[in-house]
TIVO-2410 file (N, C-alpha, C; in nm, 3 decimals):
# residues 103
REC num residu      c1      c2      c3 atome chaine
REC   1      M   2.102  -0.472  -1.836     N      A
REC   1      M   2.097  -0.592  -1.753    CA      A
REC   1      M   2.229  -0.603  -1.678     C      A
REC   2      L   2.221  -0.642  -1.551     N      A
REC   2      L   2.339  -0.658  -1.467    CA      A
REC   2      L   2.350  -0.801  -1.416     C      A
REC   3      L   2.473  -0.846  -1.400     N      A
REC   3      L   2.503  -0.972  -1.334    CA      A
REC   3      L   2.558  -0.936  -1.197     C      A
REC   4      I   2.496  -0.990  -1.093     N      A
REC   4      I   2.542  -0.969  -0.956    CA      A
REC   4      I   2.607  -1.098  -0.910     C      A
REC   5      R   2.730  -1.087  -0.866     N      A
REC   5      R   2.805  -1.206  -0.821    CA      A
REC   5      R   2.850  -1.184  -0.677     C      A
REC   6      D   2.809  -1.274  -0.589     N      A
REC   6      D   2.856  -1.274  -0.450    CA      A
REC   6      D   2.957  -1.386  -0.436     C      A
REC   7      I   3.075  -1.351  -0.386     N      A
REC   7      I   3.183  -1.447  -0.367    CA      A
REC   7      I   3.210  -1.457  -0.218     C      A
REC   8      M   3.191  -1.577  -0.164     N      A
REC   8      M   3.209  -1.600  -0.021    CA      A
REC   8      M   3.322  -1.699   0.001     C      A
REC   9      Y   3.413  -1.662   0.088     N      A
REC   9      Y   3.522  -1.750   0.127    CA      A
REC   9      Y   3.486  -1.808   0.264     C      A
REC  10      C   3.455  -1.936   0.265     N      A
REC  10      C   3.407  -2.002   0.386    CA      A
REC  10      C   3.522  -2.041   0.478     C      A
REC  11      K   3.485  -2.061   0.602     N      A
REC  11      K   3.577  -2.120   0.698    CA      A
REC  11      K   3.591  -2.268   0.660     C      A
REC  12      P   3.704  -2.332   0.694     N      A
REC  12      P   3.722  -2.473   0.659    CA      A
REC  12      P   3.606  -2.560   0.708     C      A
REC  13      G   3.559  -2.645   0.618     N      A
REC  13      G   3.451  -2.737   0.652    CA      A
REC  13      G   3.312  -2.678   0.653     C      A
REC  14      K   3.296  -2.552   0.612     N      A
REC  14      K   3.167  -2.485   0.622    CA      A
REC  14      K   3.100  -2.461   0.487     C      A
REC  15      V   3.159  -2.508   0.378     N      A
REC  15      V   3.104  -2.484   0.245    CA      A
REC  15      V   2.965  -2.544   0.230     C      A
REC  16      R   2.947  -2.670   0.265     N      A
REC  16      R   2.819  -2.738   0.245    CA      A
REC  16      R   2.707  -2.666   0.320     C      A
REC  17      A   2.734  -2.622   0.444     N      A
REC  17      A   2.631  -2.551   0.522    CA      A
REC  17      A   2.590  -2.421   0.453     C      A
REC  18      L   2.687  -2.349   0.397     N      A
REC  18      L   2.654  -2.224   0.327    CA      A
REC  18      L   2.580  -2.253   0.198     C      A
REC  19      V   2.620  -2.354   0.125     N      A
REC  19      V   2.550  -2.392   0.002    CA      A
REC  19      V   2.404  -2.425   0.034     C      A
REC  20      E   2.380  -2.498   0.141     N      A
REC  20      E   2.243  -2.533   0.177    CA      A
REC  20      E   2.161  -2.409   0.210     C      A
REC  21      K   2.222  -2.312   0.278     N      A
REC  21      K   2.153  -2.186   0.304    CA      A
REC  21      K   2.122  -2.113   0.173     C      A
REC  22      F   2.220  -2.108   0.084     N      A
REC  22      F   2.199  -2.039  -0.043    CA      A
REC  22      F   2.092  -2.109  -0.128     C      A
REC  23      L   2.088  -2.243  -0.126     N      A
REC  23      L   1.985  -2.315  -0.201    CA      A
REC  23      L   1.846  -2.284  -0.147     C      A
REC  24      A   1.833  -2.282  -0.014     N      A
REC  24      A   1.705  -2.248   0.047    CA      A
REC  24      A   1.668  -2.103   0.017     C      A
REC  25      M   1.767  -2.014   0.024     N      A
REC  25      M   1.743  -1.874  -0.007    CA      A
REC  25      M   1.701  -1.857  -0.152     C      A
REC  26      S   1.763  -1.930  -0.242     N      A
REC  26      S   1.729  -1.921  -0.384    CA      A
REC  26      S   1.586  -1.965  -0.409     C      A
REC  27      K   1.546  -2.075  -0.345     N      A
REC  27      K   1.410  -2.126  -0.362    CA      A
REC  27      K   1.308  -2.024  -0.311     C      A
REC  28      L   1.334  -1.966  -0.195     N      A
REC  28      L   1.244  -1.865  -0.139    CA      A
REC  28      L   1.244  -1.739  -0.225     C      A
REC  29      S   1.362  -1.698  -0.271     N      A
REC  29      S   1.373  -1.578  -0.354    CA      A
REC  29      S   1.290  -1.590  -0.481     C      A
REC  30      E   1.295  -1.707  -0.545     N      A
REC  30      E   1.214  -1.728  -0.667    CA      A
REC  30      E   1.066  -1.720  -0.634     C      A
REC  31      K   1.026  -1.776  -0.521     N      A
REC  31      K   0.886  -1.768  -0.478    CA      A
REC  31      K   0.845  -1.622  -0.459     C      A
REC  32      M   0.940  -1.539  -0.414     N      A
REC  32      M   0.913  -1.397  -0.389    CA      A
REC  32      M   0.923  -1.313  -0.517     C      A
REC  33      G   0.950  -1.379  -0.630     N      A
REC  33      G   0.956  -1.307  -0.757    CA      A
REC  33      G   1.093  -1.256  -0.795     C      A
REC  34      M   1.195  -1.297  -0.723     N      A
REC  34      M   1.332  -1.256  -0.753    CA      A
REC  34      M   1.389  -1.346  -0.863     C      A
REC  35      P   1.497  -1.300  -0.928     N      A
REC  35      P   1.559  -1.382  -1.033    CA      A
REC  35      P   1.618  -1.511  -0.978     C      A
REC  36      K   1.627  -1.611  -1.063     N      A
REC  36      K   1.689  -1.739  -1.028    CA      A
REC  36      K   1.837  -1.717  -0.997     C      A
REC  37      M   1.885  -1.782  -0.891     N      A
REC  37      M   2.026  -1.775  -0.854    CA      A
REC  37      M   2.099  -1.898  -0.906     C      A
REC  38      K   2.222  -1.875  -0.948     N      A
REC  38      K   2.312  -1.985  -0.980    CA      A
REC  38      K   2.411  -1.995  -0.863     C      A
REC  39      I   2.428  -2.114  -0.808     N      A
REC  39      I   2.516  -2.133  -0.693    CA      A
REC  39      I   2.626  -2.230  -0.733     C      A
REC  40      M   2.750  -2.190  -0.709     N      A
REC  40      M   2.867  -2.268  -0.752    CA      A
REC  40      M   2.966  -2.283  -0.637     C      A
REC  41      T   3.041  -2.394  -0.639     N      A
REC  41      T   3.152  -2.413  -0.546    CA      A
REC  41      T   3.280  -2.430  -0.626     C      A
REC  42      D   3.390  -2.403  -0.561     N      A
REC  42      D   3.517  -2.406  -0.634    CA      A
REC  42      D   3.564  -2.547  -0.663     C      A
REC  43      V   3.621  -2.562  -0.779     N      A
REC  43      V   3.699  -2.679  -0.815    CA      A
REC  43      V   3.845  -2.636  -0.811     C      A
REC  44      S   3.867  -2.517  -0.862     N      A
REC  44      S   3.996  -2.450  -0.855    CA      A
REC  44      S   3.966  -2.301  -0.847     C      A
REC  45      A   4.014  -2.236  -0.743     N      A
REC  45      A   3.982  -2.095  -0.725    CA      A
REC  45      A   4.100  -2.025  -0.658     C      A
REC  46      E   4.085  -1.895  -0.641     N      A
REC  46      E   4.188  -1.815  -0.575    CA      A
REC  46      E   4.214  -1.867  -0.434     C      A
REC  47      R   4.105  -1.911  -0.367     N      A
REC  47      R   4.115  -1.965  -0.231    CA      A
REC  47      R   4.030  -2.091  -0.222     C      A
REC  48      Y   4.068  -2.179  -0.131     N      A
REC  48      Y   3.985  -2.296  -0.101    CA      A
REC  48      Y   3.854  -2.251  -0.036     C      A
REC  49      W   3.755  -2.340  -0.041     N      A
REC  49      W   3.628  -2.322   0.029    CA      A
REC  49      W   3.552  -2.197  -0.019     C      A
REC  50      T   3.544  -2.182  -0.150     N      A
REC  50      T   3.477  -2.067  -0.210    CA      A
REC  50      T   3.337  -2.106  -0.259     C      A
REC  51      V   3.239  -2.021  -0.228     N      A
REC  51      V   3.102  -2.036  -0.277    CA      A
REC  51      V   3.069  -1.908  -0.352     C      A
REC  52      V   3.015  -1.925  -0.474     N      A
REC  52      V   2.979  -1.811  -0.558    CA      A
REC  52      V   2.831  -1.822  -0.594     C      A
REC  53      S   2.761  -1.711  -0.582     N      A
REC  53      S   2.622  -1.707  -0.630    CA      A
REC  53      S   2.611  -1.594  -0.732     C      A
REC  54      E   2.528  -1.618  -0.833     N      A
REC  54      E   2.506  -1.518  -0.937    CA      A
REC  54      E   2.357  -1.505  -0.965     C      A
REC  55      M   2.318  -1.384  -1.000     N      A
REC  55      M   2.182  -1.360  -1.049    CA      A
REC  55      M   2.186  -1.241  -1.143     C      A
REC  56      E   2.089  -1.237  -1.233     N      A
REC  56      E   2.078  -1.125  -1.325    CA      A
REC  56      E   1.960  -1.039  -1.285     C      A
REC  57      V   1.980  -0.907  -1.289     N      A
REC  57      V   1.875  -0.812  -1.259    CA      A
REC  57      V   1.872  -0.705  -1.367     C      A
REC  58      A   1.758  -0.639  -1.379     N      A
REC  58      A   1.741  -0.540  -1.485    CA      A
REC  58      A   1.823  -0.413  -1.461     C      A
REC  59      S   1.840  -0.375  -1.332     N      A
REC  59      S   1.906  -0.248  -1.302    CA      A
REC  59      S   1.953  -0.246  -1.157     C      A
REC  60      F   2.032  -0.144  -1.122     N      A
REC  60      F   2.072  -0.127  -0.982    CA      A
REC  60      F   1.950  -0.102  -0.895     C      A
REC  61      Q   1.853  -0.026  -0.949     N      A
REC  61      Q   1.732   0.002  -0.873    CA      A
REC  61      Q   1.655  -0.126  -0.842     C      A
REC  62      A   1.645  -0.215  -0.940     N      A
REC  62      A   1.577  -0.343  -0.919    CA      A
REC  62      A   1.648  -0.423  -0.809     C      A
REC  63      F   1.781  -0.422  -0.810     N      A
REC  63      F   1.859  -0.491  -0.707    CA      A
REC  63      F   1.833  -0.430  -0.570     C      A
REC  64      E   1.837  -0.298  -0.562     N      A
REC  64      E   1.813  -0.231  -0.434    CA      A
REC  64      E   1.672  -0.259  -0.382     C      A
REC  65      D   1.574  -0.257  -0.472     N      A
REC  65      D   1.436  -0.286  -0.431    CA      A
REC  65      D   1.423  -0.427  -0.375     C      A
REC  66      M   1.488  -0.524  -0.440     N      A
REC  66      M   1.482  -0.662  -0.394    CA      A
REC  66      M   1.537  -0.676  -0.253     C      A
REC  67      F   1.653  -0.617  -0.229     N      A
REC  67      F   1.720  -0.637  -0.102    CA      A
REC  67      F   1.673  -0.543   0.008     C      A
REC  68      S   1.584  -0.450  -0.026     N      A
REC  68      S   1.522  -0.367   0.077    CA      A
REC  68      S   1.390  -0.429   0.122     C      A
REC  69      G   1.347  -0.535   0.051     N      A
REC  69      G   1.222  -0.602   0.086    CA      A
REC  69      G   1.100  -0.535   0.025     C      A
REC  70      K   1.123  -0.442  -0.064     N      A
REC  70      K   1.013  -0.367  -0.126    CA      A
REC  70      K   0.917  -0.462  -0.197     C      A
REC  71      G   0.789  -0.452  -0.162     N      A
REC  71      G   0.687  -0.533  -0.227    CA      A
REC  71      G   0.679  -0.677  -0.177     C      A
REC  72      Q   0.755  -0.711  -0.073     N      A
REC  72      Q   0.756  -0.849  -0.022    CA      A
REC  72      Q   0.668  -0.858   0.103     C      A
REC  73      N   0.613  -0.976   0.127     N      A
REC  73      N   0.530  -0.991   0.247    CA      A
REC  73      N   0.617  -1.024   0.368     C      A
REC  74      E   0.563  -0.991   0.483     N      A
REC  74      E   0.639  -1.003   0.608    CA      A
REC  74      E   0.679  -1.147   0.640     C      A
REC  75      N   0.593  -1.244   0.610     N      A
REC  75      N   0.625  -1.385   0.639    CA      A
REC  75      N   0.745  -1.432   0.557     C      A
REC  76      D   0.750  -1.395   0.429     N      A
REC  76      D   0.863  -1.434   0.345    CA      A
REC  76      D   0.992  -1.370   0.395     C      A
REC  77      L   0.984  -1.243   0.435     N      A
REC  77      L   1.103  -1.174   0.486    CA      A
REC  77      L   1.154  -1.239   0.615     C      A
REC  78      K   1.062  -1.283   0.701     N      A
REC  78      K   1.103  -1.352   0.825    CA      A
REC  78      K   1.166  -1.488   0.793     C      A
REC  79      E   1.109  -1.559   0.695     N      A
REC  79      E   1.167  -1.687   0.655    CA      A
REC  79      E   1.307  -1.667   0.597     C      A
REC  80      F   1.324  -1.561   0.519     N      A
REC  80      F   1.455  -1.527   0.463    CA      A
REC  80      F   1.555  -1.504   0.576     C      A
REC  81      E   1.515  -1.427   0.678     N      A
REC  81      E   1.603  -1.402   0.793    CA      A
REC  81      E   1.639  -1.533   0.863     C      A
REC  82      N   1.541  -1.622   0.881     N      A
REC  82      N   1.568  -1.751   0.947    CA      A
REC  82      N   1.666  -1.836   0.867     C      A
REC  83      I   1.649  -1.837   0.736     N      A
REC  83      I   1.740  -1.916   0.651    CA      A
REC  83      I   1.883  -1.867   0.667     C      A
REC  84      M   1.903  -1.737   0.667     N      A
REC  84      M   2.038  -1.681   0.668    CA      A
REC  84      M   2.094  -1.659   0.809     C      A
REC  85      K   2.016  -1.688   0.910     N      A
REC  85      K   2.062  -1.673   1.048    CA      A
REC  85      K   2.190  -1.755   1.069     C      A
REC  86      G   2.292  -1.691   1.123     N      A
REC  86      G   2.416  -1.759   1.155    CA      A
REC  86      G   2.513  -1.778   1.039     C      A
REC  87      Y   2.480  -1.722   0.922     N      A
REC  87      Y   2.570  -1.746   0.809    CA      A
REC  87      Y   2.707  -1.681   0.829     C      A
REC  88      H   2.714  -1.578   0.912     N      A
REC  88      H   2.844  -1.516   0.940    CA      A
REC  88      H   2.940  -1.613   1.008     C      A
REC  89      D   2.885  -1.712   1.076     N      A
REC  89      D   2.969  -1.813   1.141    CA      A
REC  89      D   3.033  -1.908   1.039     C      A
REC  90      L   2.982  -1.908   0.916     N      A
REC  90      L   3.032  -1.998   0.812    CA      A
REC  90      L   3.135  -1.931   0.721     C      A
REC  91      V   3.137  -1.798   0.721     N      A
REC  91      V   3.213  -1.721   0.622    CA      A
REC  91      V   3.329  -1.648   0.688     C      A
REC  92      D   3.444  -1.656   0.623     N      A
REC  92      D   3.562  -1.582   0.666    CA      A
REC  92      D   3.555  -1.439   0.611     C      A
REC  93      Q   3.527  -1.427   0.482     N      A
REC  93      Q   3.509  -1.296   0.418    CA      A
REC  93      Q   3.443  -1.316   0.283     C      A
REC  94      G   3.402  -1.207   0.223     N      A
REC  94      G   3.337  -1.216   0.093    CA      A
REC  94      G   3.334  -1.080   0.024     C      A
REC  95      R   3.279  -1.082  -0.097     N      A
REC  95      R   3.267  -0.957  -0.172    CA      A
REC  95      R   3.155  -0.973  -0.274     C      A
REC  96      R   3.110  -0.859  -0.325     N      A
REC  96      R   3.005  -0.858  -0.427    CA      A
REC  96      R   3.059  -0.784  -0.548     C      A
REC  97      E   3.032  -0.841  -0.666     N      A
REC  97      E   3.073  -0.780  -0.793    CA      A
REC  97      E   2.950  -0.754  -0.878     C      A
REC  98      F   2.952  -0.644  -0.950     N      A
REC  98      F   2.845  -0.608  -1.044    CA      A
REC  98      F   2.905  -0.599  -1.184     C      A
REC  99      Y   2.840  -0.664  -1.278     N      A
REC  99      Y   2.886  -0.659  -1.416    CA      A
REC  99      Y   2.771  -0.618  -1.508     C      A
REC 100      K   2.799  -0.530  -1.600     N      A
REC 100      K   2.701  -0.494  -1.702    CA      A
REC 100      K   2.708  -0.600  -1.811     C      A
REC 101      I   2.594  -0.662  -1.843     N      A
REC 101      I   2.591  -0.765  -1.946    CA      A
REC 101      I   2.585  -0.696  -2.082     C      A
REC 102      E   2.683  -0.720  -2.164     N      A
REC 102      E   2.696  -0.654  -2.294    CA      A
REC 102      E   2.629  -0.733  -2.406     C      A
REC 103      S   2.621  -0.864  -2.391     N      A
REC 103      S   2.554  -0.944  -2.495    CA      A
REC 103      S   2.500  -1.072  -2.434     C      A
***
């Protein structure tokens, strides 16, 4: 089992807009059969305006299949694109971390 963590450093004043996109994406992702996402904002972090999302997946292959759209219908994929449209305007930079869950 893997924990996938996306860490996004937002532009000033853009955290709420990104959180709303991530919440909508999480709801759609669950409808599409993807794992539940946990979405967090910083109280104290390396940088201000940080948004973190986490999800657990069975394997790297499962993660790749999810993000390639494998097995998903075209309408859901278009809705996903619409939700995330313009998110680059909200983010200064980000990174993705993968952790193997040991227990």
